[in-house]
BADRENTI-806385 format. One record per atom (N, C-alpha, C, CB): x, z, y; residue in one letter. Coordinates in steps of 0.001 Angstrom, whole numbers, plus 500000, padded with zeros to 6 digits. Glycine has a CB too. Layout:
% residues N
XZYA...
% end
This chain:
% residues 226
500853500000498811X500000500000500000X500893500000501245X499033501238500002X500664499057502172X501492499006503371X500920499912504459X501605497564503884X501645500020505567X501257500926506652X499917500530507271X502338500949507730X499655499228507351X498401498758507942X497206499196507100X498414497226508086X497313499037505771X496223499447504884X496007500953504946X496515499017503441X497091501715504975X496981503164505049X496309503594506346X498357503809504930X496683502955507459X496091503280508753X494597503000508749X496773502489509869X494179501901508113X492764501537508075X491958502549507270X492591500137507483X492503502986506140X491811503961505312X491709505300506028X492526504129503972X492806505720506669X492795506990507377X491832506964508559X494196507337507853X491604505778509139X490706505671510288X489289506064509921X490721504258510844X488872505819508682X487513506164508273X487334507665508188X487178505522506934X488438508409508111X488365509856508052X488518510494509434X489429510386507115X488810509680510425X488981510189511780X487629510411512440X489829509225512617X487589511203513526X486334511356514277X485815510004514733X486533512279515492X484503509904514895X483874508616515211X484486507956516438X482387508804515429X484801508754517478X485310508149518710X486720507591518559X485290509164519823X487402507920517462X488749507411517245X488772506219516286X489636508517516710X487643505888515720X487614504799514750X487512503453515459X486442504978513775X488114502459514880X487957501098515376X486950500404514470X489333500326515413X485690500464514856X484613499980513990X484678498476513781X483267500353514574X484381498043512583X484175496628512291X482802496504511659X485301496049511351X482239495310511678X480930495113511083X481018495183509563X480337493773511522X479943495641508930X479864495582507483X479642494118507126X478715496510506914X480507493512506327X480387492076506051X479005491682505555X481417491662505034X478573490540505990X477229490066505677X476984489997504177X477000488703506296X477998489620503413X477798489441501978X478368490593501160X478423488145501531X478491491761501789X478983492925501063X477989493354499985X479248494084502032X476700493175500262X475672493632499336X474955492435498720X474666494557500050X475161492246497445X474535491133496738X473105491531496386X475346490745495453X472102490719496750X470717491050496394X470574491298494893X469769489923496832X469920492403494567X469823492776493159X468570493625492964X471099493546492689X467940493471491830X466739494242491544X467092495690491258X465979493639490364X466192496601491626X466449498031491569X465175498768491162X466969498549492928X465186500080491309X463995500861490968X462817500493491856X464286502353491084X463070500139493123X461968499764494009X461378498415493626X462441499729495457X462214497440493327X461678496140492921X460977496254491569X462804495083492854X461468497130490698X460772497360489429X459385497957489679X461601498296488516X459318498845490647X458017499433490996X457075498369491565X458198500581492015X457584497517492435X456747496457493004X456254495513491905X457530495667494076X457106495228490917X456677494408489777X455485495056489079X457842494210488776X455547496368488948X454457497097488293X453179497039489128X454862498560488048X453333497113490450X452173497082491346X451391495786491185X452616497248492804X452072494661491026X451389493362490982X450919492999489571X452314492272491509X451102493896488614X450557493717487258X451004492415486588X449047493754487311X452252492015486855X452783490840486170X452269489514486665X452495490943484751X451564489493487798X451069488237488357X452260487354488741X450151488501489594X452351486160488174X453527485303488369X453762484934489831X453380484041487554X452683484629490539X452816484265491945X453397485423492744X451458483846492525X452903486637492468X453376487801493197X454787488197492769X452424488964492996X455117488002491506X456482488283491048X457484487382491763X456593488094489519X457095486136491987X457959485222492740X458128485687494178X457389483802492714X457062486256494739X457151486778496107X458094487986496163X455747487170496629X458054488803495138X458955489951495097X460402489488495025X458625490857493902X460668488472494196X462019487908494132X462450487421495514X462081486749493108X461515486815496237X461816486313497571X462115487464498534X460650485468498096X461354488567498412X461596489728499268X462973490327499007X460512490788499048X463363490401497737X464679490932497384X465772490132498090X464890490899495851X465601488811498131X466597487959498764X466542488057500288X466400486518498329X465338488006500853X465221487951502311X465578489287502972X463805487545502702X465127490380502370X465449491702502921X466815492194502450X464372492714502529X467470491412501564X468791491724501048X468810493076500321X469805491724502184X467825493308499494X467757494556498730X468840494559497664X466358494740498084X469444495705497463X470484495829496455X470212496992495533X471838495989497104X471155497273494651X471016498376493703X472372499031493485X470425497881492359X472354500325493266X473585501044492945X473782501060491430X473547502494493510X475024501276491018X475287501465489595X474833502858489155X476789501263489287X474854503780490091X474431505147489802X472920505195489598X474852506103490940X472474506017488665X471048506196488428X470673507658488615X470662505713487017X469406507884488874X468844509230488938X467637509249488015X468452509637490414X467730510000486948X466672510002485926X466388508580485429X465378510635486492X467457507816485260X467416506448484755X466835505441485742X466623506411483495X466709505833487001X466213504925488036X467374504538488944X465056505582488860X467649503241489052X468741502757489880X468418502934491364X469032501285489569X469415503379492123X469216503514493558X469002502172494219X470393504214494188X468139502137495220X467833500900495944X468575500892497277X466302500753496171X469369499861497507X470071499702498775X469153498949499733X471434498947498584X468823499590500860X467892499037501837X468627498875503169X466628499951501996X469331497763503346X470159497598504542X469335497280505787X471176496501504315X469826497755506930X469287497322508214X470225496237508740X469153498530509235X469644495095509104X470424493919509488X469973493468510874X470262492764508444X470912493284511770X470521492873513118X470304491363513201X471583493305514130X469948490891514383X469598489481514546X470788488552514334X469019489252515920X471994489102514388X473185488303514145X473551488245512666X474344488855514935X472743488919511833X473021488926510408X474013489982509985X473519487602509994X474347490919510888X475290491983510567X474561493169509943X476056492425511826X475076493671508838X474546494908508258X475086496063509085X474940495058506737X474183496866509663X474606497915510594X474130499305510172X474091497605511984X473616499435508971X473147500731508492X472095500544507420X472587501569509646X471340501614507164X470283501543506167X470246502786505300X470460500318505303X469443502721504264X469278503838503340X469572503407501914X467865504409503436X469950504375501092X469994504205499640X468981505195499084X471459504443499041X467919504672498485X466827505531498028X466603505331496531X465524505234498817X466474506442495837X466143506427494417X464640506638494291X466943507523493624X463964505641493725X462522505698493524X462216505867492047X461838504433494077X461085506490491770X460551506470490419X459898505100490217X459525507651490179X460414504322489299X459924502953489108X458494502917488574X460840502202488158X458006504042488066X456644504063487521X455589504250488605X456514505170486490X455836505180489541X454809505470490551X455288505284491991X454320506879490376X456531504876492188X457029504614493530X457412505839494329X456025503871494275X457380507015493714X457727508236494429X459220508250494770X457353509476493592X459545508752495961X460943508846496362X461560510081495716X461080508902497910X462664509872495001X463335510960494313X464489511533495117X463831510491492978X465179510659495850X466332511096496636X466682510018497643X467549511411495725X467170510442498823X467577509495499863X468971509841500353X466574509499501041X469795508813500512X471112508954501128X471219507932502255X472262508760500076X472006508256503274X472318507259504294X473261506227503685X472953507923505563X473015504968503957X473868503914503428X475324504122503835X473380502553503906X475543504531505078X476913504673505549X477658505800504832X476921504922507042X476934506725504206X477594507797503469X478334507267502245X476577508846503045X477982506050501797X478591505460500607X479746504515500935X477544504718499816X479874504128502191X480753503012502508X482222503298502233X480585502636503940X482655504510502520X484077504786502280X484399504711500792X484462506171502835X483545505317499968X483816505302498526X483649503909497933X482896506280497805X482790503078498549X482568501737498015X483647500765498482X481191501225498428X484016500839499754X484857499789500338X486132500284501006X484069499032501331X486169501577501415X487356502143502064X487774501357503304X488512502190501081X486788500927504127X487138500314505400X486281500901506519X486965498786505332X486708500649507743X485916501073508892X484621500273508927X486710500897510214X483664500732509707X482395500016509747X481743500202511111X481453500502508623X480934499226511473X480170499267512714X478731499610512367X480257497911513488X478144500585513048X476760500961512788X475948500874514072X476681502380512194X474650500695513906X473735500651515045X472420501282514589X473519499169515568X472105502482515063X470887503165514618X469610502587515203X470970504612514969X469723501651516143X468548501104516819X468108499758516263X468826500966518285X468312499558514983X467893498328514310X466873498672513231X469115497581513697X465780497922513202X464740498124512196X465159497553510846X463430497484512651X464611498089509791X464661497440508488X463777496205508578X464195498407507329X464352495027508321X463606493767508411X463722493055509741X462180494020508138X464471493612510688X464554493022512026X465129491609512005X465398493900512928X466029491338511083X466664490015511029X465690488918510636X467818490033510054X464516489294510129X463532488313509667X462475488002510723X462857488814508409X462516488696511857X461460488550512864X461406487137513425X461671489544513997X460168486650513503X459909485371514145X458892485596515257X459400484309513115X458494484551515913X457581484682517045X456137484742516543X457764483505518036X455812485841515883X454450486045515413X454155487545515446X454250485458513974X452920487923515108X452546489327515214X453425490194514309X451063489513514857X453824491329514855X454736492228514159X454054493556513890X456021492439514973X454267494080512690X453731495385512302X454913496326512061X452816495276511019X454836497513512665X455896498503512510X455354499719511776X456478498911513883X456026500099510700X455637501251509893X456847502167509725X455081500802508505X456632503284509064X457725504245508901X458669503869507760X457160505631508658X458124503673506550X458954503560505362X459270502107504992X458274504241504204X460461501907504441X460849500589503946X459906500112502841X462291500620503430X459524501012501944X458605500640500860X457291500111501424X458337501847499937X456796500732502488X455550500289503118X455698498880503682X455135501261504232X456838498604504314X457065497269504878X457052496209503788X458397497225505639X457623496514502640X457660495548501540X456270495343500939X458640496015500454X455523496430500775X454142496292500299X453318495489501300X453500497684500067X453541495730502585X452826494983503616X453156493503503578X453146495541504983X454437493188503346X454847491784503278X454218491085502079X456372491676503206X453949491831501007X453264491260499848X451777491070500127X453457492155498619X451176492050500801X449730492000501040X449365491056502178X449204493391501345X450156491064503239X449868490252504430X451130489506504845X449343491141505605X451475488456504154X452740487757504414X452798487004505732X453004486805503318X451686486891506432X451682486155507694X452104487005508886X450314485590507946X452461488256508628X452961489141509671X454430489462509400X452117490442509745X455144489831510464X456485490377510298X456357491887510112X457402490029511525X456906492397509023X456811493819508704X458170494484508889X456299494025507260X458207495467509767X459423496211510053X459213497687509723X459837496034511532X460298498352509365X460232499789509106X461299500513509907X460399500084507604X460928501678510398X461886502530511093X462894503085510090X461161503683511839X462416503377508886X463279503915507845X463000505372507586X464723503733508215X462995505759506335X462746507143505965X463749508057506664X462824507321504434X463238509088507317X464110510048507982X464512509666509389X465323510240507181X464084508502509868X464425508054511218X463186508040512101X465070506656511182X463376507790513389X462235507695514281X462462506575515291X461991509036514998X461376506138515909X461441505070516895X462219505521518134X460028504619517287X462924504587518740X463624504861519989X463204503843521036X465156504833519783X463449504173522288X463146503246523375X463913501943523221X463468503883524722X465162502036522784X465986500838522606X465360499907521572X467416501223522179X464835500467520493X464215499650519452X462990498922519982X463831500514518254X462147499632520728X460887499044521165X461057498093522349X459916500137521530X462122498242523129X462344497317524249X462522495886523771X463566497743525056X462952495721522528X463144494379521977X461825493632521821X463848494462520635X460708494366521838X459413493743521547X458474493753522746X458751494447520385X459024494015523923X458194493972525127X457616492567525306X459017494388526380X456310492501525570X455649491223525781X455243490511524513X456525490345526557X455478491132523352X455111490505522090X453938491246521462X456311490475521127X453273490582520520X452154491198519812X452699492139518736X451226490114519183X452548493433518985X453073494437518074X452015495508517844X454377495059518628X451872495931516599X450995497042516278X451784498063515477X449744496564515497X451651499327515848X452362500407515192X451396501198514316X453040501324516228X451765501431513078X450967502234512159X451761503491511775X450578501408510889X451693504537512598X452394505770512249X451638506553511175X452589506639513495X452369507428510465X451703508356509576X451374509622510363X452584508674508331X450802510632509702X450369511820510430X451537512618511002X449550512704509526X452736512443510444X453885513198510917X454451512644512228X454961513205509856X454375511336512420X454989510751513614X453967510213514609X455925509642513212X452675510354514334X451654509776515216X451769510295516647X450264510079514674X451881511603516823X451918512166518172X453092511605518967X452006513696518112X454262511553518344X455453511062519046X455308509586519400X456710511275518187X454897508766518425X454751507340518677X453705507080519755X454376506608517391X452602507789519673X451510507587520620X451930507984522027X450279508384520194X452568509134522165X452963509627523480X454049508759524118X453448511062523370X454989508293523328X456129507571523878X455900506064524031X457317507800523010X455028505487523189X454904504023523185X453465503528523328X455490503473521914X452514504449523336X451108504052523363X450678503325524620X450262505241523194X451376503523525722X450990502870526973X451393501395527013X451612503598528147X452326500998526146X452833499621526172X452544498848524887X454321499632526421X452248499575523804X451996498933522521X450768499570521866X453239499045521593X450166498827520962X449007499358520243X449489500290519136X448136498205519654X449077501544519212X449400502533518183X448104502856517450X450055503835518803X448001502424516207X446770502542515422X446834503795514553X446550501280514543X445788504614514615X445758505873513850X445042505748512507X445087506951514670X444843504514512036X444076504301510801X444671505020509596X443986502824510504X445986505251509617X446631505801508423X447261507167508665X447686504845507925X446697507890509624X447146509261509825X446519510195508797X446810509731511241X445373509779508252X444711510588507213X444400509754505977X443416511210507760X445021508612505861X444855507726504711X446226507162504347X443829506574505016X446518507085503072X447814506598502597X447880505086502775X448045506986501108X448741504628503682X448849503195503944X449389502447502730X449747502944505153X450267503099501965X450801502438500772X449695502152499758X451895503301500126X448825503146499545X447729502947498598X446755501896499105X446994504264498344X446507501875500416X445641500851500999X446182499462500705X445505501055502513X447471499269500902X448079497958500680X448063497587499198X449519497941501212X448298498573498334X448242498318496888X446834497902496476X448682499572496095X445820498602496983X444430498253496668X444110496847497163X443456499274497296X444623496503498320X444404495163498868X444985494107497939X445028495040500272X446182494354497446X446831493427496521X446044493324495221X448271493873496234X445591494462494706X444845494456493443X443519493749493552X444618495858492971X442928493770494734X441628493118494932X441756491612495120X440922493718496131X442983491118494952X443231489662494996X442845489045496331X442465488967493884X442963489828497397X442658489268498713X443908488672499354X442058490345499628X445021488698498629X446268488209499194X446241486692499278X447467488681498359X446585486128500447X446566484661500599X447660483995499784X446720484276502070X
% end
């Protein structure tokens, strides 16, 4: 190992303000099926058309999987990707593939040193799915799983997620000023979303006392999906 390589590795152990951040390479995470995609397969009951859509979601959202398992369920890599195609953060979540329950969550960046041993650039103000946004109506939800279920149920909308354990920021919402956006908070974040963003965006309370994931699953099962 030469001095340059040693310096780069040691930089990841330095305080954040001393690191020379680089972007996480676009192709660092190869799309791969995981416990979450296995759960989505179960949701659609083997419907071939919907299974093809799930394969497409895995590729477009760049979903990955860890080699590590939790109770035989592979961790799902859920990267946040900015409009330039740079991976800037995300979550690694272990789901129960049978019922979709979250078993454990880690920050994606917590794995980067052990996986790659290089510096990295992060941006907490990027949505899950932001790189896929087009000029059409956008729906913002809390969980990544909800965004994927929404994309299956209503593919004509752009579905974004704040991410489990995160919250909306002014920087995130400024990107959507003047666009058609609807926010579906859960009961835990409704007050914050409504107070901070309700004057400029539509904040819908339909799912503060109803499980949005179950609603979307029922919609899919009722074959109302276009």
